[in-house]
N, C-alpha and C positions, 0 to 999 in steps of 0.2 A: 680704712678709708683715709686717703691723704687729702690735705687741703688743696694740693695742686691738681688732683684728679678725683674729685668726689664722686661717689656712686649715688646717683639720684634716681628716684622712682617717680616722684610727683612732677606733673607737667609745669606747675607754677614754680617749683624749685628749679627746674631746668631753665625756665625763662630768666631766672635771676642769676644762676650760677654757672650755666653751661659754658659761657665764654670767659669766665673770670681769669683763667690762666693766660689769656691773651692780653690782659690789661697789665702791661709791664711797668706801670707806675704805681705809686701808692695812693693815687686818687681813687675814691670810691666811684665817682662818675668818671668814665674814661675821657681823656682829652680828644679833641677833634684834630686829626692829622690832616689839616687843610694844606696839602702840598701836592704838586703834580709829580714830583720826583724825589728820590732819596739818594744820598751819597754812599760811596763805598770806600773802604780804607785802601784797597790795593786793586791793581788791574785784574789780578786773579779772582778776587772777591766779586768784582763787577761782572766779569765774564761768567762766573758760576751762577750768579743771581739772574743774569740776563736770559739764560736758557732754562731757568727753573719754571715749573708749573705753578701758577697762582702764587707768585712771591708776594708776601705782605708788604715788603719794602723794596721797590725798584722803580716803578712808574705806575701811577694810580690807575691807568687803564688796565694794567696787569693785575693789580691788587693793591690793597691799602689796609692798614690795621683796623680801621673802622669797618671796612667790608668784612674782614676776617672774623671779627667778633659777631657780627650779624649772622654770617654764614654758619659759624659753629653753633650758635643758638638755634637757628632754624633746623639744621641737620639733627640736632638732639631732639627737638620737639616733634619732627616728622618721623624720626627713627631712620634717617638716611645716613649714608657714609660721608657725604659731602654736600655742599650747596654753592650756588653762585648767585650774586645779586646783580641787578640791572637798573637802568634809569627808569624803567616802566614795566608794567606787566606784559605789554605787547613785545617789549624787548626780550623778555624771557621766553615767550611763546615762539617768536620768530627765530631766536637762536636755537631753541630745542628742535624745531622743524628744519631749520637751515643746515644744522650740522648732521642731520640724519638722512634727509631726502635728496634724491637725485633724479634726473630724467629717467622715466620709465617706471618709477615707483608708484605705488597705490596707497591711498589713505582711506581708512574707514572713520567717519566722523558722524556726530549727531546732527540732526536737523536744527536743533536749538543749541546755540553757543553764544558766548559773549560776542557782541556785534563786531568787534575788532578782529577776533579770531575767524569769524565767518567771512569777513572781507578778505583776509589773508588767503583763505582757502578757496574762495570763489573767484577772486580777481587776480591773484598773484601766482599761486602755486601752479595753476594750469599753464601760465606763460612759460614756466620752466619745465613743462612736460610731466608734471605730476598729476595723476588722476585722483579724484575724490569721490567716494560713494557715501551718500548721506542716509542715515537710518533713524528710525524712531527709537530713542534711547530706552523707552519703556518696553521694547519688544526684543527679547533676546534672539528670537529666530531671525530677525532682520540683521542683527550683528553677524550671526553665523553665516547667513546666506551671502553677505557682502564680501567676505574674505576671499581673496584671489591668491594665486601663486606668487604674484609680485607685490602683495600687501606688505608694506614696511612698518606702518604705524596705525594703531588704533588710538584716536584722540578723543577723550571724554571730558565731561564737566558735570559734576554732581555735588549738591543740587545745582540745577541749571538756572541761568539768568534769562528771563525774569519769572518763569512759571514754576520754579521749584520742583521740577521733575527729577526723578532719581535714576541713576544708572547702576545696574547690578555689578558691583566691583568683582565679586567672586566669579561670576560668569565670564566677564571680559578677560580676566586673568587666565582662567581655564582655557578659554578659546585661544588666546595667544600662545599659551604653553603647548596646546595641542598642535599648533602650527609649527612650533619649535621642534616638536618630536618628529615632524615630517621633514626636518632640515631647513625650515624657513624661519628666519629671524624676524619676528613681529614684536615691535616695541610698543608698550602701553604708556601713555602720558595722561595724567588727570589734572585738570584745573581744580584746585582745592580752595579757591578764594572764598567762596561763600561759607564753607564749613569751617575752615581753619583747622590746624592740627589739634585744637582743643576738642572739637566735635567729631573729627574723622581723620584717620591716618591711612590713606590708600596704600602706602608702601607696606604696611602690615598685611595687606591682602595679596601682595605680590606685584602690585603696579610698579613699573620700572622707574618712573620719575613723576614728580609733582611740580606744578607751576602755581605761582601766586601773583596776583596783582597786590603787591605789598602796600600799595597806596591805601588799601581798604582796611581790613581788620588788623593786619600785622602792624601797620603804622598807627592807626586808630585815632588820630587827632586831626584829620583833615588838613595836614600841613606838609605832607611829603608825597612825592610821586616816585614809585619804585616798583620793581619786580623781583622775583626770586624763583630759582629752580632747585629742587632737592632730589638726589638720587645716589647711584653708586659712584665711587671715585672715578672709575673709568668713563662713565657717561658724562659726569660733570666736567672732566678734563676736556672731552670732545666739545662740549658746549662752550667752555671757557675759550678754547682756541678759535671757535667761530666768533665769539663775542669780541675778541680782540680786533677782528676785522670789521665786524658790524658796528662797533663803537658805541653801544648803548650803555655807557659807563655811568655808574652811580657816583654822585659827588660824595666826598668824605663827610660833609655836613649832613647830607641826607642819610648816609649810613648811620651817623650818630643819632639822628632822629628816629630811625627804624629801631635801633637798639633800645632807645628810650621807650618806644611803644611796646616792644617785645617784653619788657620787664613786667608789665601788668596785663599781658594778653589773657592769661587764664582768668583773672579777676574780672576783666572787662567782658569777655565772652560769656561768662556765667550770667552777668546782668543782662547782656543782649538776649541770651536765650530766654531768660525769665520774662523780660518785657515782650519779646516776640510772641511767646506763647499766650501771654495775657491779652495782647492786642488781637491775635488771631481768634481767640475764643470770643472776645467781645464782638468783633466784626462778623463772625460766622452767624450770629443770631440777630444781626441788625437787619431790619426790613428793607433798607435801601441798598443792601449789598447782595448781589446775585451769587457771588462765589468767592471763596477764599482759597488761595494757593499757599499752603503751609504744611510741610511734611510731618509736623508734630501733632496735627489734628487727626483723630481716627477717621475722619471723613476723607482724608487724602487717599487716593487710590493706591498709593505705594507706601502707606504708613508703616506697614509691617517690615517691608524691605529697608526703609529708612532706619527703623529702630534696630535692625540687625547689623547695620554697618556704621551707624552714627550714635554717639553718646549724648548729643544735644542737637537741637534743631535750628540754631542760629537766630539772628534778629532780622532775617530777611523774609518778607512775604509780599505777595501781590493780591490785589482784590479787584474784582470786576463789579463795577457799580451799575445799578439799574439806571438807565437813561443815557448810556453811551458817553460821547465826548463832552457834551454840555454838562452832564452831571460830574464827570471826572474833573473838568476844569474848574467848576464852581467849588467842588470839594477841596481841591488843592489850594485854591485862592483863599479859602476861608480858614485854613489852619493858622493858628496864632503862634504856636511853639515850633512845630515842624516847618522846615524850609523846603521850597521847591528848588532842588539842585541835583546835578548829576553826582556820581560817585556814591559810596556807601561804606558802612563798617566803622564809622567814626562815633564820637561822643554825642553828637546831636542827631536827632531824627531828620532824615532827608526823604523827600517824596518826589517822584517823577512820573510823567506820562510817557511810557515807553514808545508808543506809536509816534509821538511827536519827536522824541529825542533821537530815534533811530530812522527818521524819515529819509535822511540822506544816505545812510549806509545800507538800509534794507528797503526793497520795493514794497509797495502796499500789498501786492500779491504774496510776497514772501512773509511779510509780517502776519498777514491773516492766516496763511497756511500753518504758521507755527503758533497760532493762538494769541498773538499780540493784537488785540482788537482795540477799538476806540474808547471803550469804557474801562480799560485796564489801568491800574495805578500800582506802581511798585513802591514799597515802603522799606526803608532801612531804619529799623528802630534803634534809638540811641540809648543813653544811660540815664534818662530822666527817672524821676519817681513815677511809679505806675499810676498813681491816682491822677497826677497832672497830665500824663500822656493820654490816658483814657478820656479825661475830661475834654482835652483839646480835640480829639477825634470825634467825640460825641457831638460837640457844638458845631464842628464843621459839617458833619453829616446832616445836622438839623437844617442847614441852609440849602440843601440840595432839593 
């Protein structure tokens, strides 16, 4: 094992050391390459770099040393060949679909997705002549029946936001490979934001690419907006070429913040997992809670499937309160530690009312058809001590 290219098995070790060779200074914490452009010694050097794929030092929209360090770390954590960072998770999703789809193509997608991805597929892709079929992600037969001769992409998210339903990764991959055997190239992309590579690595099951809202667990500190994609070198190069035109470029400083967050990803997610399980168990037995959505509970209808493809169950859960909207609003307003706020995956517990948050993006009919009712509350459990977290939720429920 060399210091330049260490052989690492542990995920937390990869978080710390996977990108160290890219730090070409003696600084333990890498500098911020806060520059839009880089100089070249000769015309020949400039011309060579200008046509290179993902150069780390040419123009920051093409690449930047801070980007390269994050990308190397994420690729190592997810088990991919390469990665690409973006200025938001939607930037990653749009670039992945934009580089792949063209008029006449067909997409198979879940009925439940992150609201921004749903808006992209319902409002924008059809304008460009792309058809989408929506399926129940818990029903493998619906996936199989939805595939057509012109299907180009199966786009999945597991666990899904906000109801924590699980997609069978093995089945989706086998389905896509079966189509490949017929001479049809079907690409599989999985949104792995909720699980993180700590809890789930879809590429190991054969999924072609993974996307992240790196704003969430990857950054982990509620202070950076970013996205990422991990996959094969060939696919990442295609995405990179599209991203150059789309312009969803991550700033060098935000790249530095992402790397800072990645250094402790394994440690943080372990605590999120532990707190998430403790809160889910507490809420499941509370008389004012009608239902808890958390794949780590044996009562979750897909608990066994989740256990077969996840090593941990995240700090994300949703609860349905007795009493509908009035109960949900009173409960959230009564929390003293947890904050009513969008986003998730950071150090502090955040709580939202999904039906209200997505009222502009999703119609009432669509929300209700996907199980997002007026009594639903989504919880992103933070890194607090368990005793303080549970006490806060207990006193808030007492006010309902």
